[in-house]
N, C-alpha and C positions, 0 to 999 in steps of 0.2 A: 350562606352563613357558615362560619366555621363550626366544626363539630363541637368544640369546647363550649362556645357560646350557645349553640342550639341545645346541647345536652344540659347545660346549666338552666336554660329557660324551661326545658322539658321537666327536669327534676324539680324545679320550684313549683311548676304547675301540678305535678303528681303529689308532692308533699302538701300543697294547698288543698287539693281535692281530698286527700286522706284526712287532713285536719278538719276540713268542713264536715266530711262524713262522720268521723269519730265525734266531733264536737256536737253535731246535731243529734247523733245517737245517744250521747251521754246526757244531753239536755232533755231529750224525750224520755229517757229512762228515769231521770230525776223527777221530771214533771209528772210522769205516771205514778211513781212511788209516792211523791208528795200529794198528788191528787187522790190517790187511793186512800191515803190516811185521812185526808180532809173529807173525802166522801163518806168514809166510815163515821167520822165525827159528826159530819153535818147531816147525813141522811139516815144512818143507822139509828142514832139516838132519837131522831124525830119520828122515824117510822115505828120504832119500838114504843115510843110514847103513844102513838096513834093506836097501835095494836092493843096496848094494855090500858087505854084510857077508861074503858067501861069498868074494868076491874079496879082501877085506881079510884074511880068515883065511888064505887061500891065500898071499898075499904075506908075511904074518908068518911063516908056516911055511917058505917057500921063498926068502926075500929074499936069502940068502947065495949061493945057487946059481943064481938067476934069470938073471944075465947069460950064464952058460955053457951053459945048457940050453935048446935050441930047443923041446923038447916042452912045457916049462913056459910059454914065451912063446906057443906055439900055443894052449895051453889058455886063457891070459889073453885072447888075441885072439878065440877062439871065444866066451868069455863076454861080451866087450865087444860083439861083433856081435849076439849074442842079446839083450842088454839095450839095444842101440842107444845106447851111451855111448862115450866116449873115455877112455882111461886113460893117464896118464903117471906112471911110477914113477921117483923120483929119490932119490939119496942125500942125506945130511945136508949135503954140500958142494955140492949142486945138480947133480951128474952124472946125466944121464938114463940109466936102466937099461932102461926099456921105454917105448915109445910106440905105442899101438894104431893110431894113424893112419899111422905110418911105422915099422912093426915091423922092416923089414929094414934101414933106415938112418934113424935119428932125424933130425928136421929140425934140431935143435940138440943140441949135446953137453952143454951145461950151462945150468941155469936160474938166473935171478935170483930167489933165494928171497924177497927182500923184496917184489917185485912180482908174483910168480907163485903164491905159497902163501897161501891164505886159508882160515881155519878157520871162518869165519862168513859171513853173507850181506851184510856191509857193502859189499863191492865184488865180490861173486861173480856178480852178474847182468850178464854181459858184453854181452848182447844180448837182445831180447825173446824170451822162451820158452826161454832157455839159461842154465844155472847152472854155475859152475865152483867146485867145493869140494875142499878138501884135507883129508886125514885122515892122522895120523901112523902110521907103520909101527913097531910095537913088537915087539922080540924077545921071544918067549914064555918064554925061559929067563932071560935077564938082566933082563928088564923095562925095557930101555932103548930109546929111539927110535933106529931105524937108518936111517930115511928118511921120505919122504912119498909118498903116493899122491894124485895130482891127477886128479879126475874131472870131465868135462864132460858134463852130463846135460840132456836135453830136459825141459821143464816137465811135459809130459804123462806122463813116466815116473814122476813123483812121486805120481801119483794125484790124486784130488779134494782140494781144499783143505777145511779145516774151515769150515763155514758161519760167516759173520760174525754175531756176536750183538750187537744194539743193544737197549737197554731199550725195551720196547713203549710205555712212557709217552711217549717223545719223538715217535714217529710219530703217536700218538693226539693229543698236544698240537698237532702241526702240522695234522692234519686238523680238529681242533676249532677252532683259530684261523682256518683257511681258511673253515670253515662260518660261524663267527661274523662274519667279515669280509663274507661274501656277504650274511648277514642284515642287517648294518649298512648295506650299500649299498642293499638293498631297502627298509630302513626310511627311509633318506635320500630315496630316490625317492618313497616314499609320503608322507613328511612334506612334501616340496617341493610335491607335487601337491595335497595336502589343505590344507596350511598356508600356501602361497604363491600357487600358480596359481589355484586356485578363488576365494580371497578377492579376489585382484586382478581377476579377471573380474567378480565381483559388484560391486566398486568401480567398474569401468568402466561397468557398467549404471547404477549410481547417478549417475555423472558425466553420462552421456547423458541421464538423466532431468532433471538440473538444467539442462543445456543447452536442453532442451525446455520449461523453465519449470515442471517438476513438483518443487516444493520439499517436498512433504509426505512423500515416500518416505524413511523413516529408514534410515540405514546402521548396521546392528547386527551385532556380532560378539561371540560369547560367550567366547572364549578371552582370558585375561589375559596377553597377550604383546605384542611390538612391532607385530604386525598389528592387534591390538586397539587399541593406542594410535593407530595411523594411522586406524583407523575412527572412534575417538572424536574426533580432531582434524578428520577429514573431516566428521563429522556436526555438529560445532560450526561448521565453515565453512558447511555447508548452512543451519544455523539463522541464522547471521549474514547470509548471502546472502538468505535468506527475509525476515529483518527489514529488510534494506536495500531489498529489493524492495517490501515493504509501506510503508516510509518513503517510497520514491520515489513509490509510488502515492498515499500520503497527501499528499506534497508537491505532486504534480501536481494532486490534488484541491484542496489549499489554494491553489495558484496560480489555479486556475479560480475558486474562491470569492473570492480576493482581487480578481481582475479584475472579478468580478461586484459585490463590495462597493465597490471603488473607482469602478466605473461608477455605482453607486447614490449613493456619497458625492459624486461630481462632479456627478451629475445634480441632486441636491437643492440644493446651493448655486447651481448655474447657474440652476435654476428660480427660486430665491429672488431672485437678482440680477436676472434677467429681469423677474420680477413687479414688483420695486421700480422698475426702470427704466421699465417700462410705466406704472406708477402716476404716476411723476414726469412722464412725457411727457403723460399724460392730464390733468394738473393736479389730481390728487387731493390733493396736499400744498398746503395753503393758504398756508403761510408758510415762511420760511427755517429755523427750528428743526426743523420736521417734515422738511424736505428733508435737513438735516444728520443727523437720527436715521436716516433711510433710508440715507444714505451710510455711516454707521458700520456698519449691518447688512451692507451690501454689501461694505464693506471687510473685515469679519470673515470673511464667506463666501469672499471672494477670497483671503484669507490661507490659509484652510484648503485651498482648491484648490491654491494655490502649493506648500504643504508636501507634499501628495500627489504632485503632478507632479514636484517636486524629488527625492523619494525614489525614485520610479520611474525617473527619468532617471539618477540615480547608479548604480542597479543595472543598468540597461540598458547604460550605458557600461562598467561593471565587467565584465559578461559579454563585451563586445566588446573588452576590454582597452584602452579609450580614456578611462578616468576621468582627469581632469586633477588632478594633485597637483604643484604647482610649489613646490619647496623653495627657500627663501631664508634667509640668515643674519639672525637677529633676536635682540634681547636679550629674555629671557623676561619680565622684570618689566613692561615696557611693553606687550607683547602680551597677557599675561594680565589686566592691569588694564583694558585696553580691552575685552576680551571679558567680564569679570565685572561691569563697571560697570552695564550694563543688566539683568543677570540677577537680581541681588539684589532690586531693587524688584519685579520680576515675580513672584518666588517668594513674597515677603511678601504680595502681593495675594491669594494663594490661601489665606492663613491659616497657611502653613507657615513655621516659623522658619528663618532662614538664617544660617550662620556663614561669613564670608569667611576666606581664608587670613590668618593672623596676620602672615606675612612671605612675600614672594615672592622667591626667589633671583634675582639679576640675572646670568644666565649667557648665553653665546652658544649658540644652538640653530639647527638648520636645520629650518624648518617651512613649511607653507602656512597662513598666518593664517586664510584663509577656511575651509579644511577643518578646522582646529583648532577654530574657533568652532562649526562644524557638529557636531564630535565632542562638545564640552562641552554644546551645546544638546540633543543627543540623550540624553546621560547624565542631564542635569537633567530632561528631559521624562520619561524612564523612571522616575526617582526620584519625580516628582510623581504618576505613575500609581499608585504603591504607598504613597503617604502620604496623610494627611488633616490637617485643621486641628489644630494643636497639635504635630504631629510636627516633626522637625528634619532639615534638609539642610545638610551642611557640606562645604567644599572645603579640601583641604590640599595644599600644594606644597612639596616638600623636594628637596634635592640629595643623591643617593647615588652616591658615587664619580664615574663618568663618565657619569651619566645623571640626568635630572630625573624625579621620581616625582610623579604627580598622583593624588589620591584623592578620589572623589566618594562620600560615604556618606550614608545616611539611617537614620531610626529607624522605618521603616514596617513593612508587613506581612511583608516578606521574600519569598523565592522558594521555591516548592514544590520539594522534593528531586527529584521526578521530572521537573521542568522544567529543572533545572540543566544537563544535558548538551546541551540544544538551544537555549539562549537566544541564541547567536550565529548560529543558522541563519536563513536567509531565510524570511520569511512565518510564522515561529513566534510564536504568541501564547500565553503560559502561562495557567494557571488562576489565578483570584483570588477572594477572598471577594465576596459579592454587592455590598458597598458599593463595590468597585473595578471591577466588571465594566463599567460604562458607560465608565469611563476607558480600559480596555484596548480596547474596541471602537472607540474613536476612532483607534487606531493601525492601521498596516498590517503590523506584524511585520517591518519592514525596519530600524528604527532601530539596534539593537545590531549587526546584520550590517554596516551602513554604518560604525559605529564601529570594528569589527574591521578592515575593509578600509582605512580611513583611517590607523589607527595602524600597520598593517603597511606601508603605503606610506611612512610616516615612519621605517621600520626600528626600530620600537619593539614593545612587547608590551602586551597587555591581559589582565586577569584579574579575578576577583571572588571575594567571600566573602559568604555570606548565611546567616542563622539565622532560622528560622521565628518570626514574631511579634517579632523583635528588629531587623530591618532588614537592609540590604545595603550593601556597599562595593565599588566598582569602582576598580581600579588600572590606570593606564597609564603607560608610561615613554617618554621621548624622549631619544635620545642627544645628548650635548653635542658641540659642534664641537671 
């Protein structure tokens, strides 16, 4: 289960347990408070009535003669002392007839019946542990109320309260909710330990292995959750780092091979040029035509060395950030015509057909003419490597909004799909059919990389499209002024 879903379920369960616990606690508290009040009303009044029933019977029988007979008052005083209560007997008009606390001289002569007489417990609990209750004194003959008997009783006199009764289900629910809450907390601790801490520690070990160069150790996690997704992304990163490392090693190897090949390529024409120079110096050439033939061979070899040295120089300067691209404002038609004029005849000498642009837009652009010529020459050279006699190379130049788009296309063999992601990489030389292999070996793998750098220095873009056995097309754009 995903952590988000699991934690949502866990949180809902915790909140439910807390609500059940708090709800049951609140209900029990309310129930106890209400029951305590009801118990006081129900049991305290009844128990007080039982405790004073003998005194009430006596008062009802003797109420008419009580004020005039001391013996009756003494009897009431004795009962009051025995029961540890206080009795005040008053008439209907509030006149105090007897007060056990001041039996010889009542403290007050008349009561305020509105504030002193209470027949229930609403206001009878005057102080903690003390109750003041009033009972009507009724004449047994006429059945009419003749006065009131006000008793002040201690709480312990009323005996034990009725035990409070709360449904057992609520304490059970509270205990269950508390136990479930504890189990949920333990489950959270276990889940964090097993589902987070341990996988993170294992991921740390994998990271340390990658830092040490061990890319073969896979990061595997069986659960389908967020941690599993992190592991999947981490393992994908490990594979990419491993592939990059392999590419770096391959590139390093390619650079070494390139240096070796260029050394060999430079050595061969140098040796040839030296041999022909020695031959001329030794007088082997008998006449001027033979000397001119030797000179043409030496010039060809010298041109080849110049191309190799120029490519290496451009990339060396690029690495140092010192490649010179001097942008100047020029009109496009004049620049491209001067660049394309010698290219067409050269392409046709190889047996490949060439189609020049039908029309060149004459707009103002900021370019380095020398670097632009190098860019087009490299694209044409790359097209010639993938074409043979009878194929076609064409150049198209059009204006698109605020930029100039140049297309160099051919109908040659095309580029292998597996080579497409790397064709702008330095030192990369793609695969080719046997008929093209010799042409590819003549290059250094730097041409398209140089093209990309030159066009980026012009603030433009370069891209391509290629279909196997149908040819390729390279597009680059130059911003207008």
